[in-house]
C-alpha positions as CSV (number, residue, x, y, z in Angstrom):
1,M,-41.4,-19.8,-0.7
2,N,-39.3,-21.1,2.1
3,Y,-39.5,-18.0,4.3
4,K,-37.9,-19.5,7.4
5,K,-34.8,-20.7,5.5
6,L,-34.6,-17.2,3.9
7,G,-34.8,-15.6,7.3
8,V,-32.0,-17.8,8.6
9,I,-29.7,-16.9,5.7
10,L,-30.7,-13.2,5.9
11,G,-29.8,-13.3,9.6
12,K,-26.4,-14.7,8.8
13,I,-25.9,-11.9,6.3
14,M,-26.9,-9.3,8.9
15,I,-24.4,-10.8,11.4
16,L,-21.7,-10.8,8.6
17,E,-22.4,-7.1,7.8
18,G,-22.2,-6.3,11.5
19,V,-18.8,-8.0,11.7
20,L,-17.6,-6.2,8.5
21,M,-18.6,-2.9,10.1
22,T,-16.1,-3.5,12.9
23,A,-13.4,-2.7,10.3
24,P,-14.4,1.0,9.8
25,L,-15.1,1.2,13.6
26,A,-11.5,0.1,14.2
27,V,-10.4,2.8,11.7
28,S,-12.4,5.4,13.7
29,F,-10.6,4.4,16.9
30,A,-7.2,4.3,15.2
31,Y,-7.6,7.9,13.9
32,R,-9.1,9.0,17.2
33,E,-12.3,10.3,15.6
34,S,-15.1,11.9,17.5
35,F,-17.6,9.9,19.6
36,K,-20.2,10.7,16.9
37,N,-18.2,8.8,14.3
38,I,-17.7,5.8,16.7
39,I,-21.4,5.4,17.5
40,A,-22.2,5.9,13.8
41,F,-20.9,2.3,13.3
42,L,-21.5,0.9,16.8
43,I,-25.3,1.4,16.7
44,P,-25.9,-0.4,13.4
45,I,-23.5,-3.2,14.5
46,I,-25.6,-3.8,17.6
47,I,-28.8,-3.7,15.6
48,L,-27.5,-6.0,12.9
49,M,-26.1,-8.5,15.4
50,T,-29.3,-8.5,17.5
51,I,-31.7,-9.1,14.6
52,G,-29.3,-11.5,12.9
53,L,-29.0,-13.7,16.1
54,L,-32.8,-13.6,16.6
55,L,-33.4,-14.9,13.0
56,Q,-31.1,-17.8,13.7
57,M,-33.8,-19.1,16.1
58,L,-36.1,-19.9,13.1
59,K,-36.6,-23.6,12.4
60,P,-37.1,-24.2,8.6
61,E,-39.2,-27.2,7.6
62,R,-36.9,-27.8,4.7
63,N,-33.3,-26.6,4.1
64,H,-33.0,-26.5,0.4
65,L,-33.8,-23.6,-1.9
66,Y,-35.4,-23.6,-5.3
67,Q,-33.9,-21.4,-8.0
68,K,-36.5,-18.6,-7.7
69,E,-35.8,-18.5,-3.9
70,G,-32.1,-18.3,-4.5
71,F,-32.5,-15.4,-6.9
72,A,-35.0,-13.6,-4.6
73,L,-32.7,-14.1,-1.6
74,T,-29.8,-12.6,-3.5
75,A,-31.6,-9.4,-4.4
76,S,-33.1,-9.1,-0.9
77,V,-29.6,-9.5,0.6
78,W,-28.2,-6.6,-1.4
79,I,-31.1,-4.3,-0.6
80,L,-30.9,-5.2,3.1
81,M,-27.2,-4.5,3.2
82,T,-27.7,-1.2,1.6
83,L,-30.5,-0.1,4.0
84,F,-28.3,-0.8,7.0
85,G,-25.0,0.1,5.3
86,A,-26.3,3.7,4.8
87,I,-27.0,4.3,8.6
88,P,-23.4,5.3,9.6
89,F,-23.4,8.2,7.1
90,V,-26.7,9.5,8.5
91,I,-25.7,9.2,12.2
92,N,-22.3,10.9,11.8
93,G,-24.0,13.6,9.7
94,E,-21.6,13.3,6.8
95,I,-24.5,12.4,4.4
96,A,-27.5,13.6,6.3
97,N,-30.1,12.6,3.8
98,Y,-30.9,8.9,4.1
99,I,-31.8,8.5,0.3
100,D,-28.4,10.1,-0.5
101,A,-26.7,7.7,1.9
102,C,-28.5,4.7,0.4
103,F,-27.4,5.9,-3.1
104,E,-23.8,6.2,-1.9
105,I,-23.6,2.8,-0.2
106,M,-25.6,1.0,-3.0
107,S,-23.0,2.5,-5.4
108,G,-20.3,1.0,-3.1
109,F,-21.7,-2.5,-2.7
110,T,-22.5,-2.8,-6.4
111,T,-19.0,-1.5,-7.2
112,T,-20.4,1.4,-9.2
113,G,-18.5,4.3,-7.7
114,A,-21.2,6.9,-8.5
115,S,-21.1,9.4,-5.7
116,I,-23.2,12.3,-4.4
117,I,-20.2,13.7,-2.4
118,E,-19.2,17.1,-3.8
119,D,-16.3,17.7,-1.4
120,I,-14.6,14.5,-0.5
121,T,-12.4,16.2,2.1
122,T,-15.4,16.6,4.4
123,L,-15.5,12.8,5.0
124,S,-13.8,11.1,8.0
125,H,-11.3,8.3,7.7
126,S,-13.9,5.8,8.9
127,S,-16.5,6.9,6.3
128,L,-13.8,6.9,3.5
129,F,-12.8,3.4,4.6
130,W,-16.4,2.1,4.7
131,R,-17.2,3.5,1.2
132,S,-14.1,1.8,-0.4
133,F,-14.4,-1.4,1.7
134,S,-17.9,-1.8,0.4
135,H,-16.4,-2.1,-3.1
136,W,-14.2,-5.0,-2.0
137,I,-17.1,-6.7,-0.2
138,G,-19.4,-6.4,-3.3
139,G,-16.7,-7.2,-5.8
140,M,-16.7,-11.0,-5.4
141,G,-20.2,-11.0,-3.9
142,V,-21.6,-11.3,-0.4
143,L,-23.3,-14.6,-0.8
144,V,-20.2,-16.1,-2.4
145,F,-18.4,-15.3,0.9
146,V,-21.2,-16.8,3.0
147,L,-21.2,-20.0,1.0
148,I,-17.7,-20.6,2.5
149,F,-19.2,-21.1,5.9
150,I,-22.7,-22.4,5.5
151,P,-23.2,-26.2,5.1
152,E,-23.2,-27.4,1.5
153,S,-26.4,-28.9,0.3
154,D,-26.8,-31.7,-2.2
155,D,-29.9,-30.2,-3.8
156,G,-28.3,-27.4,-5.8
157,S,-29.2,-24.6,-3.4
158,S,-25.6,-23.4,-3.3
159,M,-25.3,-23.3,-7.0
160,H,-28.6,-21.2,-7.2
161,L,-27.0,-18.6,-4.9
162,L,-23.7,-18.6,-6.8
163,R,-25.5,-18.3,-10.2
164,A,-27.7,-15.5,-9.0
165,E,-24.7,-13.4,-7.7
166,S,-21.9,-14.2,-10.1
167,P,-21.6,-12.2,-13.4
168,G,-21.7,-13.9,-16.7
169,P,-23.9,-16.1,-18.9
170,Q,-22.6,-19.4,-17.4
171,V,-21.5,-20.2,-13.9
172,G,-20.0,-23.5,-12.8
173,K,-17.9,-25.1,-10.2
174,L,-14.1,-25.1,-10.3
175,V,-14.0,-28.3,-8.4
176,S,-16.7,-30.8,-7.3
177,K,-17.4,-29.1,-3.9
178,M,-19.1,-25.7,-4.0
179,K,-17.6,-24.7,-0.7
180,V,-14.1,-25.4,-2.0
181,T,-14.9,-23.5,-5.2
182,T,-15.9,-20.4,-3.2
183,R,-12.8,-20.7,-1.0
184,I,-10.5,-20.8,-4.1
185,L,-12.3,-17.8,-5.6
186,Y,-11.8,-15.7,-2.4
187,L,-8.2,-16.8,-1.9
188,I,-7.4,-15.7,-5.4
189,Y,-9.3,-12.4,-4.8
190,L,-7.5,-11.9,-1.5
191,G,-4.1,-12.8,-2.9
192,L,-4.4,-10.2,-5.7
193,T,-5.6,-7.6,-3.3
194,V,-2.6,-8.1,-0.9
195,L,-0.2,-8.1,-3.8
196,E,-1.5,-4.8,-5.1
197,I,-1.3,-3.2,-1.7
198,I,2.3,-4.3,-1.3
199,I,3.4,-3.0,-4.7
200,L,1.6,0.4,-4.1
201,L,3.6,0.8,-0.9
202,F,6.8,0.9,-2.9
203,D,5.8,4.3,-4.4
204,K,6.5,7.6,-2.9
205,P,3.7,9.2,-0.9
206,I,1.4,11.8,-2.4
207,P,2.7,15.3,-1.5
208,G,0.6,16.7,1.3
209,Y,-0.6,13.2,2.3
210,E,2.7,11.7,3.6
211,N,1.1,10.1,6.6
212,E,-1.7,8.4,4.6
213,K,0.5,6.2,2.4
214,F,-0.8,2.8,3.7
215,F,-4.4,4.0,4.1
216,F,-4.5,5.3,0.6
217,S,-2.9,2.1,-0.8
218,L,-5.6,0.2,1.0
219,L,-8.5,2.2,-0.3
220,A,-7.1,2.4,-3.9
221,T,-6.7,-1.4,-3.9
222,F,-10.2,-2.0,-2.6
223,G,-11.5,0.0,-5.6
224,C,-9.3,-1.8,-8.0
225,A,-10.2,-5.3,-6.6
226,G,-13.9,-4.7,-6.7
227,T,-13.6,-2.6,-9.9
228,G,-15.5,0.1,-7.9
229,G,-14.1,3.6,-8.2
230,F,-14.9,5.7,-5.2
231,G,-12.4,8.5,-4.9
232,F,-11.0,9.4,-1.5
233,I,-9.0,12.5,-2.3
234,P,-9.9,15.3,-4.7
235,N,-9.7,14.5,-8.4
236,S,-9.8,10.7,-8.0
237,M,-6.4,9.2,-8.9
238,Q,-4.9,12.3,-10.5
239,L,-2.7,13.1,-7.6
240,F,-1.1,9.7,-7.5
241,N,2.4,9.3,-9.0
242,P,2.8,7.7,-12.4
243,F,4.1,4.5,-10.9
244,S,1.0,4.0,-8.9
245,Q,-1.2,4.9,-11.8
246,Y,0.5,2.2,-14.0
247,V,0.2,-0.3,-11.1
248,M,-3.5,0.4,-10.6
249,A,-4.2,0.2,-14.4
250,S,-2.4,-3.1,-14.6
251,F,-4.3,-4.6,-11.7
252,L,-7.6,-3.3,-13.1
253,I,-6.9,-5.4,-16.2
254,L,-6.1,-8.4,-14.0
255,F,-9.3,-8.0,-11.9
256,G,-11.2,-7.8,-15.1
257,C,-10.2,-11.3,-16.0
258,N,-12.3,-14.4,-15.3
259,F,-11.1,-15.8,-11.9
260,S,-11.4,-19.3,-13.3
261,L,-8.4,-18.6,-15.5
262,Y,-6.3,-17.9,-12.4
263,Y,-7.3,-21.2,-11.0
264,L,-6.2,-22.9,-14.3
265,L,-2.8,-21.0,-14.0
266,L,-2.4,-22.3,-10.4
267,I,-2.9,-25.9,-11.5
268,G,-0.5,-25.5,-14.5
269,K,-3.0,-25.3,-17.4
270,L,-1.5,-22.3,-19.1
271,K,-2.4,-23.6,-22.6
272,D,-6.1,-23.7,-21.6
273,V,-5.9,-20.0,-20.5
274,L,-4.2,-19.0,-23.8
275,R,-6.9,-20.9,-25.8
276,S,-9.7,-19.0,-24.1
277,E,-11.7,-17.0,-26.7
278,E,-12.9,-14.5,-24.2
279,F,-9.4,-14.0,-22.8
280,K,-7.9,-13.3,-26.3
281,G,-10.8,-11.0,-27.2
282,Y,-10.5,-9.1,-23.9
283,F,-6.8,-8.3,-24.4
284,A,-7.2,-7.6,-28.1
285,I,-10.0,-5.1,-27.4
286,A,-8.0,-3.5,-24.6
287,V,-4.9,-3.1,-26.8
288,C,-6.9,-1.7,-29.7
289,A,-8.8,0.7,-27.4
290,V,-5.6,2.0,-25.8
291,A,-4.1,2.5,-29.3
292,L,-7.1,4.4,-30.6
293,V,-7.3,6.7,-27.6
294,F,-3.5,7.3,-27.6
295,I,-3.5,8.2,-31.3
296,S,-6.4,10.6,-30.9
297,L,-4.6,12.4,-28.0
298,I,-1.2,12.5,-29.7
299,W,-2.2,13.3,-33.3
300,R,-4.8,15.8,-32.1
301,F,-7.4,15.2,-34.9
302,E,-9.6,17.5,-32.8
303,A,-8.6,20.4,-30.5
304,F,-8.9,19.8,-26.7
305,P,-7.5,21.7,-23.7
306,Q,-4.9,19.3,-22.3
307,D,-1.4,19.4,-23.6
308,Y,0.1,15.9,-22.8
309,T,3.6,14.6,-23.3
310,T,3.8,11.3,-25.2
311,E,4.2,9.4,-21.9
312,E,1.3,11.2,-20.3
313,A,-0.9,10.6,-23.3
314,F,-0.1,6.8,-23.1
315,R,-0.5,6.6,-19.4
316,H,-3.9,8.4,-19.4
317,S,-5.0,6.3,-22.4
318,F,-4.0,3.0,-20.6
319,F,-5.5,4.0,-17.3
320,Q,-8.8,5.3,-18.6
321,V,-9.3,2.3,-21.0
322,A,-8.5,-0.1,-18.1
323,S,-10.8,1.8,-15.7
324,L,-13.8,2.1,-18.0
325,M,-13.5,-1.3,-19.6
326,T,-13.4,-3.0,-16.2
327,T,-16.3,-0.6,-15.2
328,T,-14.2,0.9,-12.3
329,G,-14.5,4.6,-12.9
330,Y,-11.2,5.8,-11.5
331,T,-9.8,8.7,-13.4
332,T,-6.4,10.4,-13.8
333,T,-7.5,13.3,-16.0
334,D,-10.6,14.9,-17.4
335,Y,-11.6,12.7,-20.3
336,N,-14.8,14.7,-20.6
337,V,-13.1,17.1,-22.9
338,W,-11.1,14.5,-25.0
339,P,-11.6,14.3,-28.8
340,M,-14.6,12.5,-30.2
341,L,-12.7,9.4,-31.2
342,A,-11.4,8.9,-27.6
343,T,-14.7,9.5,-25.9
344,T,-16.6,7.3,-28.3
345,T,-14.1,4.5,-27.7
346,L,-14.6,4.9,-23.9
347,V,-18.4,4.9,-24.2
348,L,-18.3,1.6,-26.2
349,L,-16.1,0.1,-23.6
350,M,-18.7,1.1,-20.9
351,F,-21.2,-1.2,-22.7
352,T,-18.9,-4.2,-23.2
353,G,-17.4,-4.5,-19.8
354,A,-14.7,-7.1,-19.1
355,M,-14.8,-10.8,-18.8
356,A,-17.5,-12.9,-17.2
357,G,-16.5,-14.3,-13.8
358,S,-14.6,-11.2,-12.9
359,T,-15.6,-8.4,-10.6
360,A,-16.5,-6.0,-13.5
361,G,-19.9,-5.0,-14.7
362,G,-21.3,-4.3,-18.1
363,I,-22.7,-6.7,-20.7
364,K,-19.6,-8.9,-20.5
365,L,-17.4,-9.8,-23.4
366,S,-18.5,-13.5,-23.4
367,R,-22.1,-12.4,-24.0
368,I,-21.1,-10.2,-26.9
369,I,-19.1,-13.1,-28.5
370,I,-22.0,-15.5,-28.0
371,A,-24.5,-12.9,-29.4
372,V,-22.3,-12.4,-32.6
373,K,-22.1,-16.2,-33.1
374,G,-25.8,-16.6,-32.4
375,A,-26.7,-13.9,-34.9
376,Y,-24.4,-15.5,-37.5
377,I,-26.2,-18.9,-36.9
378,N,-29.6,-17.2,-37.4
379,V,-28.5,-15.6,-40.6
380,C,-27.1,-18.9,-41.9
381,K,-30.4,-20.6,-41.1
382,M,-32.4,-18.0,-43.0
383,I,-30.2,-18.5,-46.0
384,S,-30.2,-22.3,-45.7
385,P,-33.0,-23.8,-43.6
386,R,-31.2,-27.2,-43.4
387,Y,-28.1,-25.5,-41.9
388,V,-27.0,-27.3,-38.7
389,P,-25.4,-24.9,-36.3
390,K,-21.9,-25.8,-35.2
391,A,-20.8,-22.7,-33.4
392,K,-18.6,-23.2,-30.4
393,F,-17.5,-21.0,-27.4
394,E,-14.6,-21.9,-25.2
395,G,-14.4,-25.3,-26.9
396,K,-18.0,-26.3,-26.2
397,T,-20.9,-26.3,-28.7
398,L,-23.2,-23.5,-28.1
399,E,-26.7,-24.6,-27.2
400,Q,-29.7,-22.7,-28.5
401,K,-30.9,-22.1,-25.0
402,T,-27.6,-20.3,-24.1
403,I,-27.8,-18.1,-27.2
404,N,-31.5,-17.3,-26.4
405,D,-30.6,-16.4,-22.8
406,V,-27.9,-14.1,-24.0
407,F,-30.2,-12.3,-26.5
408,A,-32.8,-12.0,-23.7
409,F,-30.3,-10.5,-21.3
410,I,-29.0,-7.9,-23.8
411,T,-32.6,-7.0,-24.7
412,L,-33.5,-6.5,-21.0
413,Y,-30.2,-4.6,-20.5
414,F,-31.0,-2.0,-23.2
415,F,-34.7,-1.8,-22.2
416,I,-33.9,-1.0,-18.6
417,F,-31.1,1.4,-19.7
418,L,-33.5,3.3,-22.0
419,V,-36.3,3.4,-19.3
420,A,-33.7,4.9,-16.9
421,V,-32.8,7.6,-19.5
422,F,-36.5,8.4,-20.0
423,L,-37.2,8.7,-16.3
424,L,-34.2,10.9,-15.7
425,S,-35.7,13.3,-18.3
426,F,-38.3,14.4,-15.8
427,D,-35.7,15.6,-13.3
428,P,-35.7,19.4,-12.7
429,V,-31.9,19.5,-13.0
430,N,-32.2,19.2,-16.8
431,G,-31.3,22.4,-18.5
432,Q,-29.3,23.7,-15.6
433,T,-25.5,24.4,-15.9
434,V,-22.7,22.9,-13.9
435,D,-19.3,24.5,-13.3
436,I,-16.4,22.1,-13.7
437,V,-12.9,22.7,-12.5
438,S,-10.3,20.1,-13.7
439,D,-6.8,19.7,-15.2
440,A,-8.4,20.9,-18.4
441,G,-9.3,24.2,-16.8
442,A,-12.6,25.7,-15.7
443,Y,-15.6,25.4,-17.9
444,T,-19.4,25.1,-17.8
445,V,-21.5,22.3,-19.1
446,K,-25.3,22.1,-19.5
447,H,-27.1,19.2,-17.9
448,G,-28.9,17.5,-20.8
449,F,-29.7,14.3,-22.7
450,Y,-26.0,13.2,-22.9
451,S,-25.7,13.6,-19.1
452,N,-28.7,11.4,-18.5
453,F,-27.7,8.9,-21.2
454,S,-24.2,8.5,-19.8
455,A,-25.4,8.5,-16.1
456,S,-27.8,5.7,-16.9
457,L,-25.2,3.7,-18.7
458,A,-22.6,4.3,-16.0
459,C,-25.1,3.0,-13.4
460,I,-26.4,-0.1,-15.2
461,S,-22.8,-1.0,-16.1
462,N,-21.6,-0.2,-12.6
463,I,-19.0,2.4,-13.7
464,G,-19.8,5.5,-11.8
465,P,-18.4,8.7,-13.5
466,A,-20.0,9.4,-16.8
467,F,-19.8,12.4,-19.2
468,E,-21.0,16.0,-19.6
469,A,-22.5,17.2,-16.3
470,I,-21.9,13.8,-14.7
471,G,-18.3,13.6,-15.8
472,P,-15.2,12.6,-13.8
473,Y,-15.0,15.9,-12.0
474,A,-18.7,16.2,-11.2
475,S,-21.1,14.2,-9.0
476,Y,-24.7,12.9,-8.9
477,A,-25.7,15.3,-6.2
478,P,-27.8,17.6,-8.4
479,Y,-30.2,14.8,-9.2
480,S,-33.5,14.7,-7.3
481,A,-34.4,12.0,-4.8
482,F,-36.6,10.3,-7.3
483,S,-33.8,10.1,-9.9
484,K,-31.3,8.8,-7.2
485,I,-33.8,6.0,-6.3
486,I,-34.1,5.1,-10.0
487,L,-30.3,5.1,-10.5
488,S,-29.8,3.1,-7.3
489,L,-32.2,0.4,-8.6
490,T,-30.4,0.6,-12.0
491,M,-27.1,-0.1,-10.2
492,L,-28.6,-3.2,-8.4
493,L,-30.1,-4.5,-11.7
494,G,-26.7,-4.1,-13.4
495,R,-24.7,-5.8,-10.6
496,L,-27.0,-8.8,-10.2
497,E,-27.6,-8.9,-13.9
498,I,-31.3,-8.1,-13.9
499,I,-33.1,-11.4,-13.3
500,P,-32.7,-11.8,-9.5
501,V,-34.1,-8.3,-9.1
502,L,-37.0,-8.7,-11.5
503,I,-38.0,-11.9,-9.7
504,L,-38.7,-9.8,-6.6
505,F,-41.6,-8.1,-8.4
506,N,-43.3,-11.4,-9.5
507,R,-46.2,-12.4,-7.3
508,K,-45.6,-16.1,-7.8
509,T,-42.1,-15.7,-6.2
510,W,-43.7,-15.0,-2.8
511,K,-46.3,-17.8,-2.7
512,M,-45.9,-20.4,0.1
């Protein structure tokens, strides 16, 4: 293990986090918040900068990183950023419990959107900004951003870092230079972010929040870009006007696309984009899911409290499908009480996620396609041992190693998911009732298996809101400290796609 090199990069990350914290500090000054809110960010900035600069004094004997070091570094970076990112909430007293604060900011960086905040109106502007900004930071990845600035190596170190942090079964360069690749990715990311902010500014302000138009447009876009989902006003996105809800849903679909496709569009390769199997499957599933949810809401196969107009039913169907398929977790209505067909569709989307190479979580559609083709190949081999597999994905022949890696990932995904469900069953909250007040009215739900099942799924797929007692109008606050630690680890496993985190717990990883 190249400890000194890891120390140098961790130092750079700490400096970067300190720089990023100046943004909520500036918000604190802009809104003339109390001295307590200002020092809440100032103190961790000073600590991060000091330790980060000291770590730059290390002199590594070698500069390259092996794959295991790249993976271990990635997981360590996200844990380190969480530990320091939680400090402002504790200092300003808005989340006094440090474990709760770590849960909140881990949810932010991993773009999960699961929150322990029961009354969002108690948070200051700077805290609201830091929560939502963490979505934007974590969406594309911290190390992807750092790769823009650190010298590029010829030994594959940069690729190890990109592969460890980028979602999907296969990661490659857009161009020959890794640094140029990361710059292209971030320019596309930044461009879409700015575009959404501008379009949202065309809408009318939310009644009662007339002076917050730009601030809310910024926070909403951070959540959409990172496919996070932290709410910053009561009832998530319900109070936004229909125009903004349509805009956000549309951009959620866009941010759920593989960013490599945007690069192909920029260089004029539209046909390559349209030929993409994952692209076609992504939009086909989205359209079918919207249709199923819309039909279940309009034809009312099953009684439920809301009484939607046709337009409202379509808008909520479109928004919730876009939100849960891209693992964002924004809500415009209480889908917790929707008919079985609608909720079942949403749960299945929570498993699939969006496209690889996007900011979304979940298993990813590419893995599902590869798994189906791999299963088909195995069945054909059983029928005819001489069968030579010819399955292709995105125009390339599928190698057996790729298929095996996908099967291994899906197996680990479900194993960790089920372990999380099992561990949550020990929580004292089980069996207790939760009072919910939403657009569907006031009702009471019991915290049970479905709550734990959907909470574990929402965390490993980086979605946030779940169902039953952890629905869109509830929070994770009732869970014990032990459960919050388990769910925080589950979020990290989901965001980094399991392997980088598991490598941390292998003794061989830390040998010199």
